[in-house]
N, C-alpha and C positions, 0 to 999 in steps of 0.2 A: 178205165172209165174216168171222166172227169165230170165234176158239178161245178157249176158257176152260181154262186149266191149273191144276188144283189140286194143293195138297201141304200136308203137315203133319199128317196123320192119324196114327194109332198106337194103341198100347196104353198105357193110363195106369190108375193106381189111383184109386179114388174120392178126392174132394177135390183131386186133382191138376189140372193145368193143360196146355191144348194151344192151339196157335195155327195156324189154318188159314189158307192163302194161296190167292188165286184171281188169276192173271195173265190179263189180256185181250190178245190179239194180234190184229191185222188192221185193218180199217176200223172206227174208233170214233167214235160220235157223242156230242156232249156231252150231248144230252138222253137220259139212260138212267136205269134203275132196276136196282139190284143186289140180289140176295136170296140167302139161304143157306137151302136146303131140307133135311130129312133123312128118311131111310126106314129104320125098324127092321124086322127081319125079321117077316114076316107082317102088317106094318101098312102103311096107306097113307102116301104122302109127304106130309109136313107143312112148313108154312112156318115157319121159324126166326125169321127177321128181314128186313125190307124196308127198303131205303135209297134212296128216290128222289133224283135229283140235285138237285131244287128243292122238296123237301118234307122231313117230318118222319120220322124213324127209327122204326120200330114193331117191338117184340119180341113173340114169343109169351109168354104169361103162365109157361110153363114154365122159361122161360130168363131172365126179366127179373132183373136185379141180378147174374147170373152171366156172361153172355155180353156182348160189345161187339163191334160191326162198326165197322171204319173204312176209310177209303179213301185211298190215295196216288196221287193223279191224275198225278203226274209218272211213275210206273212203271205205271200203269194196272193197279194192283193193288188188291184189296179183301182185308181180313183179318178173320177171326173169332177174337177172343180168348175162350177158355172156360176160366172158373175154376170152381172148387169142383164139379168134374164128378161126376155121379152115374151109377150103373149104368144107369139109364133113358135117359141120353144116348147109350148105344150105339146106333150107326146108321151108314149111309152118308150122308155129307154131299155136298150138291150145290150148286154155285154156278150161279147164273142171272143172266142179263143181258138186259134188255129195252131195244131201242133204238127212238126214234121220230124219223122223218124224213119230210117231205113227205107226212104223213097215213098213212104206213105204219108198220106195227109188226113189229119183228123180234125173235124169241126164241132165246135160245142157252143151251145147258147145259154145265156141265163134265162130266167123266167119273165124277166122284164119288170120294170119299176115305173109307176105313174109320176110324171112331173106336170104339174098344171100351174100356170102363170097367170094371174089375174091382172087385168089393167087398172 
């Protein structure tokens, strides 16, 4: 079993910055994909960034050049640095981890952290 613990959300003014963290605890496999999703009020959850362990990182067009995902493998933690924030970035941000082993796929979600950007 895996738990994802998120932190770092909050209230920030437009053009400000925040860094979200997602710490993974439990039985972790090296073959994994980490993602950040977000869900704004009244909207569907959308993918912000995907970072496979053996592939290329891909960002949503809406955050390219402003958001950066990084991974600290020693701490089993993934970060999302968000710069030049805009009011439309306001959402609950979720960390997601997919693990593959023995032909099986395992999916895990964090509890979500609120990001509010004021104009």
